[in-house]
VOGU-3710 file (C-alpha; in Angstrom, 3 decimals, decimal comma):
1> stglifvfsi> 65,726/-11,538/84,050  62,798/-11,180/86,434  60,992/-14,050/84,716  64,040/-16,311/84,985  64,360/-15,484/88,676  60,691/-16,289/89,236  60,888/-19,629/87,387  64,079/-20,408/89,283  62,258/-19,635/92,550  59,510/-22,124/91,739
11> tlhammpvdh> 62,056/-24,822/90,897  64,095/-24,093/94,006  60,999/-24,205/96,196  60,203/-27,690/94,903  63,757/-28,953/95,301  65,007/-27,454/98,547  62,816/-27,982/101,588  64,538/-27,289/104,907  62,241/-28,642/107,563  64,253/-28,870/110,772
21> arllqseegk> 61,457/-30,678/112,597  61,296/-33,195/109,775  65,049/-33,706/109,854  65,039/-34,195/113,598  62,707/-37,182/113,271  62,231/-39,887/110,686  58,887/-40,942/109,259  58,503/-43,408/112,124  59,303/-40,751/114,726  62,793/-42,101/115,372
31> dvgppvrnkg> 66,099/-40,278/115,213  67,809/-40,215/111,846  71,570/-40,602/112,003  74,519/-42,619/110,761  75,039/-46,199/111,987  76,248/-46,317/115,584  79,300/-48,451/116,157  79,371/-48,138/119,925  77,219/-46,303/122,416  78,816/-43,566/124,449
41> swggacpthg> 80,400/-40,161/124,036  82,964/-39,081/121,461  86,321/-40,779/121,803  85,344/-44,378/121,215  82,331/-44,195/118,944  80,655/-42,507/116,045  78,264/-39,755/117,205  74,582/-40,642/117,398  73,272/-37,113/116,835  74,338/-36,837/113,206
51> vniqplhrar> 71,684/-36,096/110,576  71,497/-37,688/107,140  70,368/-34,970/104,729  70,763/-37,018/101,547  67,041/-37,974/101,229  65,983/-34,403/101,912  63,531/-34,309/99,008  61,272/-36,787/100,810  60,339/-34,116/103,318  58,764/-31,792/100,760
61> qehndldwat> 55,176/-32,512/101,797  55,961/-31,745/105,452  57,953/-28,636/104,535  56,919/-25,510/106,407  60,127/-23,522/106,754  61,325/-22,322/103,368  58,791/-19,609/102,494  58,719/-17,873/99,163  61,492/-15,373/98,855  60,595/-11,808/97,994
71> ccdtygmkag> 62,788/-9,275/96,210  61,582/-6,218/98,116  61,170/-5,317/101,769  58,318/-2,844/101,492  55,891/-4,656/99,223  56,720/-8,238/100,073  53,218/-9,373/101,113  52,201/-12,777/99,806  49,511/-13,386/97,264  47,143/-16,302/97,754
81> fgacscctll> 49,227/-18,852/95,879  52,570/-18,108/97,490  54,240/-15,520/95,268  54,928/-12,074/96,669  52,595/-9,289/95,607  55,240/-7,376/93,642  55,950/-10,442/91,503  52,215/-11,024/91,091  51,418/-7,477/89,967  54,568/-6,709/88,025
91> liapivalil> 55,391/-10,053/86,438  52,634/-12,656/86,484  49,768/-10,283/85,658  51,508/-8,675/82,629  52,476/-12,065/81,226  48,900/-13,311/81,575  47,649/-10,085/79,966  49,985/-10,477/76,997  48,832/-14,052/76,463  45,164/-13,052/76,642
101> asvltmshta> 45,697/-10,142/74,238  47,260/-12,446/71,665  44,736/-15,286/72,040  41,373/-13,572/72,572  39,495/-11,746/69,826  39,100/-8,080/70,729  39,247/-4,642/69,180  42,563/-3,118/68,191  42,130/-0,351/70,779  41,553/-2,813/73,618
111> smailltaiv> 44,430/-4,983/72,480  46,819/-2,007/72,371  45,609/-0,789/75,786  46,303/-4,183/77,343  49,660/-4,346/75,570  50,791/-0,918/76,756  49,642/-1,590/80,324  51,481/-4,907/80,408  54,646/-3,272/79,086  54,476/-0,536/81,736
121> flvvgfslfi> 54,098/-3,111/84,500  56,978/-5,179/83,106  59,230/-2,112/82,914  58,388/-1,186/86,506  59,015/-4,751/87,647  62,305/-4,900/85,795  63,315/-1,543/87,319  62,536/-2,787/90,835  64,573/-5,901/90,178  67,515/-3,848/88,888
131> gfllpscvag> 67,175/-1,559/91,905  67,359/-4,596/94,165  70,570/-5,747/92,470  72,070/-2,269/92,054  74,172/-2,187/95,274  75,656/-5,588/94,421  76,327/-4,506/90,842  78,085/-1,359/92,057  80,111/-3,380/94,554  81,022/-5,853/91,824
141> lnppppapcc> 82,164/-3,181/89,369  83,936/-0,972/91,902  84,577/-3,150/94,949  86,093/-1,787/98,146  89,640/-2,885/98,938  89,957/-6,447/100,206  90,688/-7,159/103,837  94,410/-7,517/104,565  95,683/-11,035/103,884  96,591/-12,667/107,177
151> pplvdvasnp> 98,975/-15,652/107,202  97,090/-18,814/108,201  99,711/-19,729/110,829  101,495/-17,767/113,552  105,239/-17,310/113,233  107,425/-20,355/113,759  108,860/-19,041/117,034  105,368/-18,861/118,580  104,515/-22,476/117,697  107,104/-24,939/119,059
161> thhnaghggi> 105,451/-27,948/117,368  107,064/-27,288/113,973  108,936/-30,327/112,670  110,955/-30,931/109,530  111,318/-34,534/108,389  113,698/-33,323/105,699  113,718/-34,076/101,998  113,391/-37,826/101,673  112,086/-38,178/105,220  108,587/-39,017/103,945
171> khvavvynph> 108,863/-42,457/102,364  105,467/-44,128/102,678  102,023/-42,488/102,826  98,427/-43,633/102,809  95,904/-41,826/100,586  92,319/-41,852/101,842  90,072/-40,639/99,033  86,403/-40,280/98,233  85,942/-41,782/94,718  82,937/-39,541/94,062
181> agkgkaghil> 84,608/-36,261/95,076  85,629/-33,581/92,620  82,641/-34,307/90,361  83,935/-37,845/89,938  87,490/-36,759/89,068  89,087/-38,162/92,241  90,423/-41,282/90,493  91,891/-39,255/87,645  93,532/-36,742/89,996  94,914/-39,538/92,180
191> ndvviptlrs> 96,387/-41,649/89,372  97,515/-38,885/87,015  98,705/-36,202/89,426  99,049/-37,140/93,100  100,699/-40,574/92,842  103,166/-39,563/90,058  104,152/-36,428/91,992  104,769/-38,358/95,218  106,667/-41,136/93,433  108,897/-38,576/91,732
201> hgvtveeipt> 110,092/-37,706/95,256  110,653/-41,358/96,200  107,393/-41,684/98,185  105,413/-44,926/97,954  101,614/-44,753/98,123  98,910/-47,020/99,546  95,356/-46,231/98,371  92,388/-46,451/100,769  89,057/-45,516/99,079  86,022/-44,667/101,219
211> qrvghareig> 82,958/-46,802/100,563  80,104/-45,085/102,443  79,200/-42,204/104,726  81,184/-42,510/107,950  83,792/-44,860/106,462  86,514/-42,203/106,581  85,909/-41,855/110,330  86,279/-45,610/110,756  89,536/-45,523/108,783  90,866/-42,810/111,086
221> mgtdltrfdg> 89,778/-44,761/114,179  90,933/-48,249/113,238  93,685/-48,205/110,608  97,227/-49,047/111,711  99,101/-45,834/110,949  102,444/-46,705/112,504  103,820/-47,877/109,153  103,058/-44,571/107,417  105,059/-41,351/107,438  102,030/-39,336/106,461
231> lvvmggdgti> 98,341/-39,492/105,620  96,818/-37,775/102,582  93,075/-37,084/102,455  91,435/-36,442/99,065  87,928/-35,022/99,356  85,979/-32,140/100,786  85,718/-30,744/104,301  83,315/-33,559/105,254  85,843/-36,276/104,411  88,596/-34,406/106,249
241> hevangllsr> 86,263/-33,946/109,236  85,580/-37,677/109,436  89,249/-38,671/109,195  90,266/-36,054/111,771  87,588/-37,136/114,250  88,642/-40,732/113,810  92,259/-39,828/114,552  91,343/-37,624/117,511  89,314/-40,474/119,026  92,607/-42,342/119,550
251> geavslpplg> 93,781/-39,748/122,060  96,759/-37,549/121,241  96,630/-37,094/117,482  99,789/-34,957/117,600  101,833/-38,143/117,918  100,301/-39,640/114,759  101,613/-39,049/111,214  100,804/-35,576/109,826  97,942/-35,047/107,406  98,005/-33,532/103,951
261> fvplgsgnai> 94,937/-32,515/101,937  94,054/-32,655/98,255  90,891/-30,514/98,016  88,079/-31,990/95,929  84,982/-30,735/97,753  82,706/-27,727/97,487  84,183/-25,934/100,496  87,870/-26,792/101,038  88,185/-24,291/103,876  91,497/-25,441/105,423
271> vsdfrqsqrr> 93,269/-25,914/102,118  92,005/-22,528/100,967  93,729/-20,858/103,911  97,026/-22,409/102,833  96,510/-22,096/99,099  95,132/-18,567/99,002  97,845/-17,239/101,286  100,265/-17,675/98,420  98,380/-15,065/96,449  98,931/-12,385/99,139
281> rgreisvyse> 96,620/-9,971/97,339  93,159/-10,833/98,650  92,169/-12,537/95,410  90,309/-15,797/95,925  90,672/-18,481/93,241  88,324/-21,458/92,979  90,022/-24,817/93,394  87,994/-26,179/90,484  89,538/-23,624/88,136  93,006/-25,112/88,682
291> leavaewaae> 92,285/-28,548/90,112  95,312/-30,392/88,748  97,718/-27,618/89,735  96,276/-27,575/93,258  96,596/-31,369/93,535  100,246/-31,231/92,466  100,908/-28,388/94,911  99,318/-30,414/97,742  101,390/-33,503/96,923  104,592/-31,444/96,841
301> rvadgrsccv> 103,851/-30,185/100,373  103,561/-33,755/101,640  106,832/-34,812/100,016  108,561/-31,759/101,487  108,030/-33,233/104,972  107,462/-30,112/107,114  104,569/-30,065/109,574  103,151/-28,410/112,687  100,185/-28,815/115,037  97,014/-26,726/114,651
311> dtidvdtqgq> 93,891/-26,133/116,732  90,546/-27,894/116,883  87,320/-27,046/118,707  85,586/-29,541/120,996  81,838/-29,282/120,356  79,615/-30,719/123,123  75,848/-31,195/122,937  73,371/-33,930/123,887  76,075/-35,462/126,087  78,348/-36,165/123,109
321> riaciaityf> 81,457/-34,547/121,700  82,745/-34,046/118,203  85,784/-32,147/116,974  85,464/-29,174/114,637  88,545/-28,689/112,489  87,421/-25,692/110,417  83,976/-24,094/110,813  80,712/-24,586/112,690  77,566/-22,941/111,345  74,244/-22,007/112,931
331> gvvsdidvmg> 71,185/-20,410/111,349  70,982/-19,533/107,676  74,625/-20,423/107,021  73,864/-23,951/108,167  70,696/-23,986/106,064  72,760/-23,178/102,961  74,436/-26,580/103,222  71,055/-28,275/103,537  69,447/-26,324/100,699  72,422/-26,982/98,430
341> eplrcfgplr> 72,374/-30,746/98,995  70,005/-31,562/96,077  72,215/-29,442/93,785  75,491/-31,311/94,230  75,630/-31,796/90,470  76,477/-28,070/90,224  79,623/-28,474/92,340  80,658/-25,356/94,323  78,040/-23,325/92,456  75,340/-25,078/94,508
351> ldiaalwavi> 76,426/-23,126/97,598  76,235/-19,825/95,707  72,706/-20,618/94,519  71,602/-21,605/98,015  73,287/-18,551/99,527  71,507/-16,201/97,103  68,195/-17,819/97,995  68,951/-17,516/101,712  69,831/-13,826/101,356  66,589/-13,093/99,517
361> krrpmdacsi> 64,734/-15,134/102,160  66,374/-13,160/105,020  64,870/-15,276/107,800  66,098/-14,272/111,294  67,536/-16,840/113,682  65,718/-18,153/116,729  66,155/-16,424/120,073  69,771/-16,927/121,088  72,252/-16,106/123,861  76,030/-16,524/123,724
371> rarlpdgter> 78,375/-16,649/126,700  81,922/-16,174/125,387  85,259/-16,378/127,202  87,637/-13,995/125,472  91,382/-14,570/124,935  92,209/-12,228/127,845  90,100/-14,350/130,234  87,144/-11,977/130,527  83,585/-13,056/129,806  81,098/-11,463/127,442
381> iitnseedwi> 77,362/-12,157/127,009  75,710/-11,452/123,640  72,072/-11,907/122,604  69,932/-11,029/119,593  67,408/-9,103/121,684  68,160/-5,727/120,082  68,798/-6,675/116,445  68,021/-9,740/114,367  70,762/-12,180/113,398  70,660/-14,252/110,264
391> glsvnltqhw> 73,331/-16,735/111,306  76,502/-17,580/113,228  79,785/-19,070/112,132  82,484/-20,276/114,518  85,781/-20,187/112,654  89,233/-21,613/112,965  89,824/-20,958/109,264  89,604/-17,721/107,336  87,595/-19,278/104,520  84,097/-20,698/104,336
401> sdstraspvs> 84,951/-22,014/100,891  87,765/-21,668/98,390  86,316/-18,357/97,171  84,826/-16,928/100,373  87,140/-15,341/102,969  84,563/-14,669/105,666  86,863/-14,432/108,709  90,032/-12,668/107,513  91,771/-12,570/110,914  91,555/-16,281/111,794
411> qlddgvgeln> 94,685/-18,381/112,238  94,819/-22,133/112,561  97,325/-22,388/115,415  96,864/-19,269/117,569  94,729/-20,980/120,224  91,811/-18,646/119,461  88,557/-19,127/117,552  86,514/-16,392/115,896  82,754/-16,095/116,326  81,194/-14,312/113,336
421> ilkcgksrrq> 77,714/-12,926/113,995  75,882/-12,227/110,720  73,136/-9,639/111,115  70,006/-9,180/109,034  70,672/-5,509/108,358  68,148/-2,911/107,341  67,135/-4,481/104,032  67,773/-7,340/101,666  69,745/-5,017/99,424  72,182/-4,215/102,244
431> llkamsliat> 72,462/-7,891/103,161  73,025/-8,937/99,538  75,762/-6,340/99,131  77,485/-7,459/102,349  77,349/-11,099/101,270  78,787/-10,202/97,857  81,841/-8,686/99,588  82,585/-11,784/101,685  84,725/-13,226/98,894  87,624/-10,903/99,739
441> gahtiapdsk> 86,757/-10,200/103,368  85,855/-6,627/102,387  82,613/-6,926/104,361  84,668/-6,411/107,524  86,042/-3,004/106,471  83,564/-1,545/103,943  81,827/1,405/105,693  78,256/0,344/104,878  78,806/-3,402/105,368  81,159/-3,825/108,321
451> dmveivpfte> 78,265/-3,399/110,771  76,596/-6,437/109,204  79,188/-8,791/110,705  80,578/-8,749/114,252  83,731/-10,777/114,933  84,315/-11,966/118,504  87,572/-13,807/119,342  87,102/-16,513/121,987  88,572/-19,540/123,668  85,272/-20,956/124,951
461> ltinfyegkp> 81,604/-20,507/123,984  78,195/-21,596/125,216  75,381/-20,998/122,723  71,749/-21,458/123,819  68,619/-21,304/121,647  65,181/-20,556/123,115  61,491/-20,641/122,316  59,874/-17,217/122,182  61,576/-13,843/122,508  65,357/-13,445/122,906
471> ptpssvssge> 66,666/-12,744/126,429  68,642/-9,622/127,218  72,337/-9,828/128,202  71,491/-8,575/131,703  68,885/-11,306/132,274  71,326/-13,996/131,155  74,061/-12,519/133,348  71,778/-12,450/136,400  70,847/-16,101/135,951  67,162/-15,554/135,168
481> apgtlkpglf> 65,505/-18,406/133,289  65,214/-16,962/129,761  62,841/-19,665/128,478  62,629/-23,211/127,183  65,592/-24,462/125,186  64,769/-25,104/121,519  66,447/-28,082/119,775  67,672/-27,630/116,235  70,335/-28,372/113,672  73,848/-27,081/113,145
491> dvdgemfrhd> 76,664/-27,765/110,736  80,181/-28,874/111,674  82,675/-28,950/108,792  79,903/-29,635/106,295  78,274/-32,402/108,380  74,834/-31,864/109,930  74,149/-32,602/113,635  71,321/-32,100/116,101  71,583/-30,081/119,278  69,291/-30,033/122,307
501> gsvhmavkpr> 69,158/-26,238/122,501  72,585/-25,798/124,087  76,021/-26,153/122,457  79,307/-25,771/124,316  82,490/-25,140/122,336  86,094/-24,919/123,543  89,260/-24,337/121,529  91,768/-27,156/121,916  95,151/-25,653/120,994  97,496/-27,527/118,641
511> swrlfvdpee> 95,783/-30,877/118,864  96,536/-32,413/115,440  99,396/-32,254/112,960  99,312/-31,027/109,356  101,829/-30,719/106,539  102,667/-27,004/106,100  105,002/-24,657/104,246  106,435/-22,262/106,904  107,963/-19,866/104,378  104,601/-19,247/102,726
521> ecgsddalqe> 102,147/-19,697/105,570  103,672/-18,485/108,832  103,408/-14,875/109,967  106,695/-13,033/109,590  108,059/-9,756/108,303  109,192/-11,589/105,155  105,688/-12,753/104,262  103,781/-9,493/104,015  101,554/-8,214/101,290  100,338/-4,830/100,226
531> lpqdaapmqa> 97,527/-3,551/102,409  94,780/-1,181/101,335  95,158/2,310/102,716  91,792/2,267/104,462  92,369/-0,993/106,307  92,903/0,606/109,713  89,865/-1,039/111,397  91,067/-4,483/110,412  94,633/-3,694/111,470  93,413/-2,734/114,936
541> qmsaptaggg> 91,480/-5,954/115,217  94,461/-7,969/114,040  96,612/-6,397/116,762  94,518/-7,939/119,540  96,341/-10,320/121,920  95,976/-14,031/121,214  96,392/-17,229/123,143  99,069/-18,253/120,675  101,460/-15,760/122,228  101,836/-12,099/121,461
551> alssrtsgyl> 99,852/-9,798/119,261  99,184/-10,161/115,565  100,459/-6,710/114,691  103,482/-8,245/112,925  101,173/-9,232/110,104  100,543/-5,643/109,124  103,841/-3,934/109,849  106,420/-2,945/107,272  104,284/-3,146/104,168  105,014/-0,949/101,164
561> dyqvypqrwl> 102,939/2,227/101,029  101,662/2,179/97,443  99,854/5,319/96,346  97,079/6,051/93,857  96,442/9,342/92,074  93,211/11,116/90,947  94,765/11,396/87,473  93,812/7,766/86,886  90,120/8,611/86,467  90,906/11,484/84,060
571> nvaifclcia> 92,953/9,010/82,009  89,990/6,625/81,932  87,638/9,406/80,806  90,000/10,489/77,995  90,506/6,904/76,883  86,745/6,271/76,809  86,230/9,333/74,612  88,989/8,236/72,214  87,854/4,643/71,790  84,224/5,755/71,438
581> anqivwitfa> 85,275/8,081/68,587  87,077/5,217/66,885  83,969/3,014/67,095  81,754/5,817/65,757  83,972/5,922/62,659  83,812/2,125/62,324  80,042/1,733/62,187  79,258/4,921/60,213  77,895/3,337/57,039  76,277/0,117/58,348
591> piakttekaf> 72,943/1,534/59,609  72,506/3,717/56,471  73,658/1,229/53,826  71,055/2,253/51,206  71,826/5,953/51,629  75,568/5,242/51,313  75,011/3,247/48,115  73,074/6,112/46,558  75,438/8,832/47,790  78,652/7,291/46,456
601> gvgstfvnfl> 77,381/4,963/43,744  78,698/1,760/45,356  77,174/-1,649/45,947  76,158/-3,368/49,172  79,311/-5,516/49,218  81,508/-2,397/49,182  79,470/-0,872/52,027  79,951/-4,069/54,033  83,699/-3,944/53,465  83,837/-0,395/54,811
611> sltymlvyfl> 83,095/-1,970/58,206  84,860/-5,290/57,630  88,107/-3,407/56,969  88,323/-2,712/60,693  88,253/-6,415/61,503  90,773/-7,413/58,851  93,223/-4,708/59,919  92,748/-5,585/63,589  93,721/-9,191/62,903  96,949/-8,084/61,194
621> ftfpaskaid> 97,980/-5,385/63,675  96,847/-6,716/67,049  100,225/-8,262/67,944  102,354/-5,240/66,964  99,903/-2,952/68,754  99,981/-5,104/71,902  103,762/-5,072/71,892  103,802/-1,296/71,443  101,392/-0,830/74,343  103,452/-3,157/76,512
631> rlgcrpalfv> 106,821/-1,592/75,695  106,072/2,092/75,069  103,278/2,608/77,561  99,735/3,868/77,376  100,214/7,473/76,231  102,325/6,828/73,086  100,056/3,957/72,042  96,918/6,003/72,667  98,384/8,905/70,677  99,049/6,588/67,710
641> gvlltalgav> 95,526/5,185/67,868  93,852/8,601/68,109  96,042/10,145/65,406  95,282/7,319/62,951  91,561/7,539/63,738  91,482/11,309/63,189  93,561/11,009/60,014  91,207/8,374/58,640  88,165/10,503/59,459  89,690/13,534/57,699
651> vrvvaglldd> 90,548/11,463/54,605  86,889/10,370/54,405  85,788/14,024/54,561  88,177/14,965/51,741  86,926/12,073/49,611  83,328/13,108/50,189  83,920/16,775/49,415  85,739/16,031/46,133  82,912/13,878/44,808  81,544/15,732/41,751
661> ghhpawvswg> 78,355/13,694/41,611  79,646/11,231/39,011  81,101/8,985/41,700  84,612/8,397/40,349  86,334/5,281/41,627  88,970/7,195/43,562  86,252/8,676/45,801  85,019/5,278/46,961  88,574/4,088/47,434  89,283/7,287/49,374
671> lmlgqslagf> 86,497/6,241/51,762  88,098/2,810/52,025  91,514/4,353/52,751  90,027/6,501/55,506  88,302/3,493/57,071  91,551/1,497/56,852  93,589/4,225/58,582  91,053/4,410/61,416  91,077/0,611/61,514  94,872/0,665/61,966
681> gqpflmnmpp> 94,314/2,757/65,081  91,722/0,412/66,577  94,076/-2,252/68,079  96,117/0,475/69,787  92,918/1,470/71,589  91,044/-1,798/71,934  93,987/-3,677/73,508  94,821/-0,994/76,058  92,302/-1,353/78,977  94,170/-4,111/80,892
691> klanvwfpmh> 97,445/-2,191/80,629  95,845/1,074/81,708  94,168/-0,632/84,681  97,406/-2,334/85,739  99,582/0,782/85,518  97,264/3,240/87,245  94,886/1,339/89,529  95,255/-0,696/92,731  94,200/-4,296/92,502  90,748/-3,856/94,004
701> qrvaadtics> 89,842/-1,222/91,360  91,283/-2,878/88,272  88,144/-4,762/87,356  86,119/-1,551/87,543  88,626/0,399/85,438  88,943/-2,376/82,867  85,151/-2,738/82,674  84,541/0,993/82,196  87,174/1,236/79,464  85,911/-1,875/77,706
711> maaplgaavg> 82,276/-0,706/77,852  83,206/2,606/76,184  83,767/0,793/72,866  80,216/-0,593/72,486  78,835/2,674/73,866  80,624/4,514/71,064  79,247/1,996/68,577  75,748/2,670/69,947  76,246/6,379/69,233  77,590/5,399/65,823
721> filpsaitgg> 74,354/3,545/65,090  72,120/6,503/65,963  74,199/9,434/64,646  74,164/8,606/60,873  70,408/8,170/60,659  69,777/11,208/62,876  71,948/13,489/60,674  71,162/12,218/57,189  67,537/11,093/57,580  67,922/9,232/54,285
731> dtgkmsllle> 69,111/12,406/52,461  72,244/11,673/50,425  73,104/15,365/50,397  73,862/15,299/54,111  76,533/12,571/53,918  79,300/15,190/53,893  77,876/16,777/57,040  77,901/13,382/58,775  81,554/12,776/57,867  82,530/16,283/59,004
741> veaaicvici> 80,830/15,883/62,390  82,596/12,570/63,027  85,949/14,027/61,931  85,482/16,943/64,324  84,895/14,502/67,206  88,137/12,676/66,362  90,173/15,898/66,122  88,874/17,022/69,534  90,240/13,756/70,970  93,744/14,823/69,868
751> ffmfffknep> 93,390/17,952/72,018  92,500/15,860/75,101  95,627/13,770/74,605  97,687/16,573/76,170  95,975/15,864/79,508  96,686/12,116/79,419  99,630/10,904/81,551  101,673/7,853/80,667  102,282/6,466/84,181  101,981/7,601/87,811
761> ptppsaaaaa> 105,013/8,865/89,776  104,902/5,723/91,944  103,231/2,356/91,227  99,760/1,763/92,729  100,468/-1,864/93,680  103,147/-4,522/93,960  101,950/-6,118/90,714  102,364/-2,810/88,851  105,863/-2,417/90,288  106,768/-5,946/89,195
771> shellvapaa> 105,430/-5,264/85,684  107,575/-2,120/85,456  110,677/-4,050/86,525  109,915/-6,651/83,862  109,633/-3,995/81,171  112,992/-2,392/81,988  114,686/-5,807/82,113  117,068/-6,729/79,271  115,268/-7,733/76,088  117,040/-11,100/76,089
781> grasvlkesl> 115,157/-12,067/79,232  111,728/-11,258/77,834  109,476/-13,538/75,819  107,854/-12,129/72,689  104,114/-11,479/72,530  103,830/-13,889/69,595  105,693/-16,625/71,450  103,580/-16,209/74,557  100,433/-16,272/72,405  101,495/-19,511/70,728
791> iamqdrdfla> 102,062/-21,033/74,165  98,618/-19,892/75,249  97,080/-21,469/72,140  98,310/-24,856/73,361  96,109/-24,582/76,462  92,806/-26,390/75,904  90,770/-24,140/78,180  92,165/-20,978/76,621  91,481/-22,333/73,131  87,892/-23,213/74,039
801> lqisfsfgmg> 87,369/-19,736/75,483  88,868/-18,104/72,395  86,678/-20,085/69,994  83,488/-19,399/71,952  84,349/-15,703/72,272  85,077/-15,566/68,532  81,588/-16,883/67,760  80,021/-14,299/70,055  82,116/-11,399/68,756  81,652/-12,527/65,143
811> tfntlgtmid> 77,885/-12,660/65,572  77,806/-9,158/67,048  80,044/-7,710/64,322  77,999/-9,372/61,580  74,786/-7,993/63,022  76,306/-4,528/63,345  77,836/-4,515/59,851  74,775/-5,762/57,935  71,916/-4,674/60,171  70,269/-2,417/57,590
821> qfvapfgfde> 70,468/-5,118/54,934  69,031/-7,681/57,349  65,873/-5,764/58,165  65,234/-3,619/55,052  63,504/-6,428/53,060  60,878/-6,729/55,799  59,713/-3,115/55,803  62,158/-1,562/58,300  63,616/1,836/57,412  67,114/3,073/58,269
831> aaasnlgalt> 65,910/4,749/61,462  64,503/1,428/62,692  67,782/-0,306/61,796  69,746/2,320/63,725  67,494/1,975/66,742  67,770/-1,813/66,633  71,562/-1,630/66,605  71,636/0,932/69,417  69,203/-1,087/71,547  71,272/-4,215/71,004
841> iffglvgavf> 74,346/-2,466/72,370  72,479/-0,691/75,178  71,009/-3,868/76,574  74,351/-5,532/75,981  75,784/-3,038/78,444  72,957/-3,832/80,877  73,790/-7,503/80,444  77,458/-6,765/81,057  76,598/-5,175/84,401  74,267/-8,054/85,283
851> faavlgythn> 76,745/-10,788/84,413  79,541/-8,887/86,152  77,430/-8,988/89,307  76,703/-12,699/88,789  80,383/-13,432/88,270  81,401/-11,309/91,248  78,974/-13,219/93,444  79,540/-16,777/92,176  83,180/-16,580/90,947  82,175/-19,266/88,452
861> hratlmlaff> 83,423/-18,147/85,030  82,281/-21,202/83,105  78,692/-21,194/84,337  78,420/-17,423/83,808  79,688/-17,708/80,230  77,310/-20,581/79,518  74,387/-18,532/80,843  75,448/-15,555/78,703  75,705/-17,611/75,516  72,421/-19,384/76,222
871> sasvagvima> 70,634/-16,063/76,777  72,100/-14,630/73,564  71,052/-17,750/71,625  67,466/-17,496/72,844  67,376/-13,794/71,965  68,783/-14,543/68,514  66,059/-17,090/67,816  63,371/-14,613/68,908  64,862/-11,919/66,655  65,047/-14,301/63,693
881> laipqgmkwl> 61,360/-15,134/64,115  60,199/-11,570/64,783  61,960/-9,620/62,009  60,268/-11,410/59,048  56,900/-10,714/60,683  57,661/-7,003/60,983  57,240/-7,099/64,783  59,340/-4,088/65,743  58,315/-4,176/69,404  59,372/-7,828/69,766
//
């Protein structure tokens, strides 16, 4: 993992230069910006202070800003060639030593000394790397509760601009779309989803494709819109920004047709506020994971005909004005857009990669002062003189992207903007953890992360950047000259602009009209969601007065008080013990195949089938077991699984004890019967974790509970690999002792069943309550598990996931079942086979934690799965090459 990170760092360094001085001037020393249609300020022209970041790679030779990132704060000094010293000593040096030891001719003692030293350094380096990721891994496996979900719009009574054209009132719309958006899928989405959906409601469509950068702005400025009932924009935040600025340049955009959005970009901030609000549980879902469904949903909103006016922010600098419709970034958050530009082929993942690099880089902002006018009319001055800031974001929307809810209290039409000050924190580990919690807004309420972000509501801002040291608030307040203004770059809705060192921003309430769904998106007592019990800090902040009229306390009042119980963790512990016992029984004979053959007089094929029986029985009983778990509950299903496992283990003991040494056939078939009975119990245990997590745990802890329960199975298998070899040691006379020990473990699990509870007195979440209501509903209204499974099999994505998972699971089971037979011909004994199986599972658990952290940070399931399968394939090739050579250490 450390090596991959290092190689990735080298590649990223070559691809992603962010040289602000270079971007501020072209090679000839002239300004770089989009074509100017007319000179003058915003309102009749395209801005002249825009920056074209497309040819960013040309600035690599002049790059002087993006230093090498370092994974530690204490030992992050640079070596001579750019890498940090910890990477040099703990990664590069051991790799070089291993290469030299294998290439150069030297004594065995010297070679082993170099080898052992290199391994020690690699282990230390790997441990430091894991320690760096540990807080993020912990947060990913057991995340704090998400920030309360705030409706994106104030209640209808507080916004008088709501209008309902009525069903059939929207008859003719124009669709402005970027043909290259959505990874080139814009044409497919338009022709196969958007147009058919609109036409099904009697809406005619006129297509207007954009042809170049800035064309969408020209369409908004010059197109005759009087003949349209609405305007649909297909693209990312940049395309929406251009169209909106073109419309606002006409004057009062509120009198123009309302806009609807089909999100196809990497950010999709505005649409995410609307789309995610329907979830009402703090769970953020990537647009790309359900692109066609989102497009249909967006088209339905347009046909529905309801709209209202929302806010914009006038951004003034260099004597020009542009309109911000979603977010403005300064500092590292702005740099993320620039660094991610060469990685557009990765889609939304490019922003996650750039963000991870920026966090590891942890470069503080320039000296800065902010003069903010608060919603109550008072003024506040803030500077970074006492603590370093890493960046600023000025929000109208809650989301930075479709999976990042960075400003949970923002509303689009309340007349107030939110300034988010991101602080460097005490270490990179603290900053990385805080950034990993931004997805659900938990960074604003988590005890050790909420101090990393300060949210300041405002109606007007003046932000100044200076050369040298930051001024103090008192010096700015007294009017002292804090220093020379420092020009730089900033990001408005995904578009880069230059500033002259001073940026003035003012909220312009309800200045353009959007299609909305009031029932889903406006604050009211009918549109509330469950709130975490420790969300008091956020509730207090959400109760602050706003310019939109009244306080926001209505968002958090009247929610259901769901309760969780400590019993849930005892249930998890008991379940883990039970499923581990079942897996110990499964893998008993695989690591000691030769000993089993001698002890019971059977062949290798029979030994293989002692393990394969589990898989065959699982295939036959998985649907009945799932139905039993769903209908009866966790405790009855767990009791069945444990009882069958214990019964199977006891039958194996009886068969072993009655063997008279002549190995009658009924003894071997007694072993098979015992394995089959335990195999019958496996699906009752293996299929239970999601149900147990749903019944007992609140939403923000379900992933952790499900992960812990699921990891208990391979952990039990790891014990099952080590235990047989440790007890028997190749002695056939100790086979009975092995079977008795495993049977005793299974019987003890029956005793613990008396402490396992079926369900809590009250549900822990709204989803759990809904599931309970579904279960007690009449059987006629419920679909069968088999029927639902057949429907799922018709889904292409589900089928692809199932096939790929089957290959991975089949490979693991084959390796586990036949591991002794794989390695025995090459000089490995049963102890080595056991250790190999246990190590495979142990590092599989480490990989599970690592990939859980990756998935929690990126929210990209496909890329994470591809990385997992690629890593496993590489490891498989190495194993296939190493085993025939007898290289145990490799």
